[in-house]
N, C-alpha and C positions, 0 to 999 in steps of 0.2 A: 488288568488291561479293561475288560468289560465290566468289571466289578464297579468301576467308577459310574457307569450308567445305572447299575442296579442299586448303588448306595446314595443316589441323588435324593431319594424320598425318605420319609420319616418311618418307613414300615420296616427298617432294617432289623429291629429287635424281634418282630413278629417272624420274619423270614428265618432268622437264626433259630427260633424256637421251633419252627417247623422241621428244619434240617435234623433236629435232635431225635425225632422220632418219625420213621417213615409211615407208620400207620396213621399217626395224627396228621401227617402231611397229606395223606390220601383223603382223609376225612375232611380236612380243610379245604382241599382242592374241590371236592364235591359241593361243599357249602359255597365255595366261590363261584362255581359255574351256576349254581342255583341263584345266587344274588345277581349275577350277570344277566340272567334271564328276566329280572324285574325291570320294568320300564320307569320306575319312579325314583330313581337314584339322584342324588345332588351331584353337582360338578366335582367337588372334592372328592366324593365317595368314587365317582367313576374313575377319577385319576389314580386313586389308591388301588383300585381293582386292577385297572390296566397295568400298573407296576407290579402287582402281585402275579398277574398272569405272565408277565415277562420273565419273573423270578421262577415260577413254577414250570414254565417252559423250559427254561435253562436246566432245572433240576431233572426234568423228564428226560431230556436229551442225554444227560449225563448217566442217568440210571439205564436208558436203553443201551448206551454204549457199554456200560459196565456189565449189565446183565446178559448182553447178547452172546459174546463169544467165549465168555469164561476164559479170556486171554487170547481170543481169536482175532488177531489184528486185521485179518482179511475182511471179516464181517464188519468190524468197526469202520474200516475204510469205505466199505461198500454203503454203509449207512450214512456216512458224511458226504459221500459222492451223491447220493440220492437227494439229499437235502440241498446240496448246491445245484444239482441239475434241475430240481423241481423249481427252483427260483430264478433259472436263467432266462427263459424264453423272452419275456418282456422286460426291458431294461428298467422300466418304472415300477414294476411289480414289487421289488425288494422294499423300496421306501414307501410308495404310495399304498401298498397293502397294509401297512402298519409297521410301526417301529419293532414289533416282536419278530417281524420277518428279518429285519437286519440283524438283530441279535441272534437268531437262529443261524443265519448265513455267517456270521463271524465266528460263532462257536464251531460251526462245522469245519471252518477253514483252520481253526486252532486245533481241532481234533486231527485233521490231516497233517498238520505241521508236527504234532506230537508223535504221530505214527511214523512219519518220515524220519524223525530223529531216533525212534526206537528200532527201526530197521537197520541203522547203522551199528547198533550195539548187538545185533543178533550174531550167532556163530556162523561160521562158513558153511555148515550144515544147510542144504537147501539154498544155496547162494543164488542159484538162477531164479527161484521163485521170490526170493527177497528183492532181487534186482528189478523183477517185473513189478512187484508191488511199489517199489520206490519210484520207478518210472511213472506208474499209474498215478501215484500221489503227486509227482511233479507236474504231470499234465493237468490234474484237477486244480492245482494251485494256480497255474498259468492262466486257466480259463477263469478262475475266481477273481484273480487279480485285475484281469481286464474288466470283469463286471464291476468290480469295486471302483475303478476309475470312473465308469459311467454313473455309478450311484453317488460318488462324491460330487461330480458336476451337477447331478439332479438335486442333491440336498442344498448345495450352495445356490443354485438358480432359484429354487422354491423358497428359500429362507433368507435371501440377501435383503439388505435394506435399500430401498429405491429412493434415489435422491432426485427430488423435485426441485425446480428452479428457485422457489422461495426458501428452500432449506439447503442450498448448494454450499453454504459456508456458514461459519459461526458468525455471531453478532459483530465482532470486532472488525470483521472483513467487509461490513456493509459500508464503512466510511469511505468516502471518495479520496483517491489519492491524487496528489499534485494540484496545481492550479488549474482553473477552468480553461484559460486560453492556451492555445498551442504556441502562440507567440507573446512576447511581452508587449502589452499595449502601451500606446503613448496617451491614451485617453484618461482624463482625471478619474473617472469612475471605474476604471478597470480593476482597481485593487482596493480603493478606498483607504481607510486609515490603517489597515493591517492586511496581511496575506489572506488570500481566498482559499488557501489550502485549508481544508477541514481537518481538524485534529483527528488523528487515528492513534489507537493505543500502541505504544512502542513495546508493550509486553503481550506475549501470546496468551490469549484467554484459554484457559483449560476447559475443553469441551469434549467430553467422552461420549462416544456413541457405539452401540454394538452394530457391526457391519453385517452380522448374521444373527438370527434369533438365538438368544442365550440357550434355549432348551436343546438345540442341535449340537452345541459345542462338544459335549461328551461323545456323541456319535462320530463326529468328525475326528475327534481325538483318537477314538478306538480304530477307525479305519487307518489313520496314520500310523499308529502303533503296530497294527497287524501287517501293513504293507512294508514298514521300514524293518520290522523284525525278520521279514522274508526276503530281505534285500531288494525289494521293489521300491526303494527310495527314490530312484530317478523317475519311475512312472508316476508315483504319488506326486513328486514335486513338480513334474512337468504339467500335470493336469492342474494342480493348485496355482502354479505360476501362470499358466495360460489364462485361467479364469480371471484372476485378479489383475493381470495386465490388461485384459479386455475391459474390466470394469473401471480401471484408472483411465483408460482411453476414453471411455464413455463420459467419465467425470469431466474430463478436459473439454469435451464437447459441450457439456452443460455450462462449464465456465467460459465458453467462447474462445478457448485457446486454439490457435492454429499453429501448424508446423510450417516454419519458414526457413529457408537456408540463409546462412550468414550473409551471403552475396545479396539476396533479396532484401534483407533487413537493412544493409548498408545503403543500398540504392533507393530505399523507400522515402517517398515525400514525408516531410516532417509532419504534416497534419494528420496523415494516416499513421505514422509511426507513434506519434504522441498518443493517439487513441489506443494503439495496441499496447503501449507501455502501460497504460492504466489498466487494461485487462490483465496484462502479465503481472503487475503488482497484486491485484486482488487475487489471481489465481495462485501465485506464489505463496502468499500468506495462507491461503486456504490449503493448499497441498502440504506445505511444510509444518503448518501450525495445527492442522486438523486431520486431513485425510491420512497422511502417512503415519501419524502418531496412533490413530485408531487401527489402521491396517496392521501395523507392527504388534499392536496389543492383541489382535486377532491371531496372528501368526504365532505369538508366544503361548497363547491359550491352546492352540491345536498341536504344536510341536513340542511343547513342554520342555523337557530337559535336553532335547536333541539340538543343542545350541548351534552346532556347525551347519546342519541342514536348515534350520530356521533362518539364520543369517543369510545363507546362500539364497534360499527361496525368496526372502524379502528383497534382497538386492535385485535378483533377476527380475522380479514382478514390477519393480519400480524404476530401475535405472533408465530405461527409455524415456519415461516422463520427466524424471529429474534432469536428464541431459538436454531434453527439449527446451526446458526452462533455462538451464545454464547457458545453452548455446545462443539463445535469443539475447540473454544478458550480455555475453561476450561480443555479439555483434553490435549491440548498441554502444558498448564501451569503446569500440575501436572506430565507430562512425566519426565523421567530421566533428570537430569541436566548435560548437556554435553556443553562443550565450544563452539562447533560449532552451537549450537541452539541459542545462544545469539542474533544474528542479526535478526533472524526470529522472535523471541519474542519481540525485540524492534520495528520491523516493525509493528507487530499486536498492540503492545501498542500504537504507535503513531497514527495508523488509528482509533482506538477506541477513544483514548483521544481527537483527533481532531473533533470527532463528538459527544462528550458528550453532549455539549450544544443542538445540533440538537435533539438528543434523548430526552432530558428533556423537549424540546418544543413540540415534537411529541406526547409523552406519558404522558400527563398531568393528574392531579388529582389522586384521589384514585385508579381508575380503572387501570391506567398506572403506578402506583408505583412499582408494582412488576418487571415490565421491567426495569424501571429506576434503581432499586435497584440491579438487577442481572448484568445489564450493567456496573454499578459503581463497583461492586465486581470484575468483570472480568478485568476492567482497572487496579484496585489496584493489583490484582493477577498476572497479566502479568508483571507489573512493578516491583513487589516484587521479582518474580522468576528471572526476567532479571538481578536485582540487586545482588541477591545471586550468579547467575552463573558468573557474572563478578568479584565479589569478591573472589570466590572459585578459579577462573583462576590463580591468583598469587600463591595460595597454591599448585595447581597442578604443576605449573612451579617449585616451590621450591622443590617439592617431586620428580622431575625427577632425575633419577640417572643412571649411566652407569659405567661399569668396563673397557671398551675398548676405547682408544683414537679414536677420528675421524680421518679418514684416511687423511694423508698428510697435516694436519693443516689447513683444509678448514673450511667452515661455516656449522655447523651441522644442522640437521633438527629443533631442538629446537629453535635456533636463528630465523631462517626463519618463522617458525610457530608463534612465539610470535610477531615478527615484522609485519607480514602480518595481524595478529589479531589486532594489534594496529592501522594499517592503516585503517582497516575496521571500527573502532570505531569512526573516525572523522566525519562520516555522522550522528552519533547519539549524537554528543557532548553535545548539549543543553539538550536533553532528559536524558542523564546520569547525567548530573550536577544536574538536578532536583531530580532524584532518589537517588543520592548519598548524597544529602544535610544533611540528618539525620545522616549520618556517621561522619559529621564534628565535633560532640560533643564527639566522642569517644577518642580524644586525638591523639598525634603522638609522635614517638620517637624522632623527631626533629622538635619541634614546629615552630622554625623560617623558616625552610624549608617549612613546610606546609603553614605558612602564605604567603611566597613567591610564592608558587603555587597557592593559592587561589587568589592572586593578578592577576595572569596571566589569568586563565581560570577556577576557581572554583575547586570543589571537584574532577572533572575528572583529572585535572592536577596533583594533589597530588597523585592520585592512580596510574597514569601512571609513574610518578617518582619512586614510591615504585617498580612497576612492572619491570622497566628497571634496577633498583638496584638489584632486585632478579635475573634477567637474567644475569647481570654481575657477580654475586657471582657464579651462576652455571657455567658460562664460565671459571672463575678462578679455580673452582673445577675440570672442565674437562681438563684444561690445565696441571694440575698436573699429569695427567695419562701419559703424554709424558716423556720419559727418557731423550731425548735431550732437554737441556734447551733453545737452539736457536729455536727449533720448538715450544716451549711453547709461545715464544714471537710472532712467526709468527702467531700462532692460535689466540692470544689474540688481535694482530693487525687487523687481518682479521675480527673478529667478532666485535671489537669496531668500526671499520671503516664502516662495514655494518650497524650496528645501527644508527651511525651518518649520513650516506648517506641517509638511508631510511627516517629518520626524517627530515633531512635538505630539502629534495626535496618533502616534502608532506604537506598537510594542517594540520597535527598534530604538526607541529613545533610550533604553538602558544601555545601549551600546555606545552612546554619545555622552551622556552625563549632562549635569546642569551647567557646568562651567562652559562646555562647548555650546550649549544652547544660548547662554547669555551673551557669549562672543558673537554668535552669528545674528541674534536679534539686533545687537548693536550695529553690525555691518549693514543690514538692510535698511535700518533707520538712518544710518550715516548717508547712504546713497539718496534717500528721500530728502534729507536736509540739504545735501549738496544741490540736488536738483532744484529745490525751492529757492536757494540762494542765487544760483546761476540764472534761473529762468525769470523769477519774479522779483528778486531783489534789485536787478538792473531796472526793472520796469518802475519800481517806486521811486527811483531817483527824479522821474519826471513830476512826482507828486510832492516833492520836498518843499516845505515852507521855508523860504530863504528871503522873504520880503519883496519878492518880485511884484511888479506893478501889473496893472490889467492887461496891457497889451502883451507882455511876456507870458502872462497866464493863459491867454488865449492860444498862444503858440504851443505851450506846454500841453495844454488840453488836446490840441490837434495831434501832437506827436504821440502822447500817451494813447489816445483812441486807435491811431494806426497801428502802433506796436501791439496793443492788447488785442485787437481783431486779428492780426497776424497770428500771434501765438495761439490764440484760442482756435482759430481755424486749423492750424496745423496739429494741435494737440488734442483736438476732438478725435482725430483718427488715430492716436496713439492708444495703446491698449493696456489696462491694468485688469487682468482677469479676476483677481479675487475682489469680491464686492466690498468686504469691510475695509481692506486696504485702499481701494478706490475712494471710498466715501471719506475715510480718515484723511487722505491726501487732499481731496477736494475742500473739506472743511477747514484744514490748516491754511490752504492757499486763500480761501475765501476770507477767513478771518484777518489774515495779513494785508490782502489787497484791499478789501472793502473798508477796513478801518482807516487805511491811509486815504482811500478815495473819498470816503466820507467827509474827512477833514478838508480835503482838496475841493470837493463839491461845495462846501460850505463857504470857502473863500472865493469861489467862482461867483456864488450868489451874492456875497457881500460886496464884491467888486462889480456887480451889475454887469457881468459878462453875458452877452447875448446868448439866448437859447440855441442859436444855429451852430455855436461852437461846443455845446454840451450834447453829446449823442446819447449818453447812457445815464440813467440815474443810478443810485446805489443798488437797488433792487434788481434792476436790469443786468448790471455789472455782475452781481453775485449770481443770478440765474445762468449766465453764460459760463461762469466758472464751474458751477455744479453740473454742467453738461460735458465737462472734459473727460478724456480716457474711455470713451465709449467704443473705440475701434471703428468708427464710421465718421465720414466726413459730411455731417448734415449742416444746414444753414444755421447762422447764429440767430439768437432771439431778436426780434424786431427792435430797433432803437426806440427811445421815448418820443412820443408824439409831441410836436410843437404847436 
């Protein structure tokens, strides 16, 4: 038991040699004392001398006991009692006076224990005296055990690792969990080309730390062995549990974890809850992946082979903190199912799923089964809730309705919301594929499409295709609210282009594939061509060269000018948000219209049509076309001066 302390240093062979000859030991002891009196010893030499002093002290005590009574148990008991009582008055003395004091104290306790056992084997002769000695020994042990509990707390308190804010968890916990916004934004820059969720390692980083100084582990272990051997395991366990339960609570404070009832969590406003979920994710990763792993390591070192006590103490010291985390997770899982909560739920699911094996290793056996069970239930509950929210999202998109067309043919909030939502899903692709796997047996309205999607990136691909199809149908429905057929096509072109662009320049493209991309590029270009034909093709009829004479040309010029101004005036207020798409469409229109107008203008000049009938020259016409789709109804460029 105590030999582990004495065997820590490299002077074991020297000590063994001393034991061989008491005279040599005495001489060496005097030499040792002389060396201790010198003030110019190195640190290593002082450490060796300290260890030798502990060993000599141990031998001296044994010799005193053996030489004292020549079998006189009463005298030996009195010597042990004196040692224990001399170290009792100040609870800090035993440890702060030096480690030798603790060694002496533990050896005295062992001596009392040995004597108490020897009393049982004595003959019935002098039974009363033996009983008195036995009771005396028991009282000594009771006092000593109470003192050891205080010493245990003192050692732990003085040698524990102090966690500071900057070291509160390991590096992989520093990554931010979840997206930055507490709601899914409808702004174009809210997500960008990919999810703003920062990547965090899905594997627990191995990061070992000594929760107490390694040098005191043998002393803690010796105290544990002494108290457990005397059936004071409950007293030791309660002190050990109480200390580490308090330390874990303090660590929770460092991690900013608060205790909330399930009712409070369910009623909490989403912005507040979203922030607390981010704190919870960091805390859960730190607690399960770092803190409990290292605490269990310490418990294993102290309790050694006493597995049952070890497991019980570890569970009692940690279960309150574990269930604080689990109860919060349960409350979030049963809270109202809203689309914006999906990503926080997936964050929580991934953190716990990543540490499932760790928890199964930490909380072993029957004693830990209830924690393993509750942990596993929460993982499944979070996954199931996340899957339901994701599947319900498509229904919510489909149920969206409006009776008023979106202003100026731009991109409505629904399109932006859905696309930003999809962008955020990419970070959870693997997780969602796992959660959605069971849905693959439910069939599909288009089995071949489902097979193609599965070939690309699993079930998530299939569901994203369906979601986009629903969104397209809603856009078609909204486009029918416009009275102007040309504006319908501008609206559809804008939205189809927006969808394609968001997917094309993001990581979710892998879930759609090249064929889907080509098909949808064709779709928005088809809307652009239809718009051009319906809007400007009919205008070009007035510029057609059919041999019309001068008088008819004048009338055509007048009609063309009226229709052109009317369309430019209206379509200046229409909106094409994408700069490149807007410029491309303007250029296409300009090339088509100005080419025909240039020929028409030449005929007007050739027929000597008066300037008063020609309101715009080619450059002015083109300038007005290049002002289209700004989303504001500004005045047209001045007509040509006559």
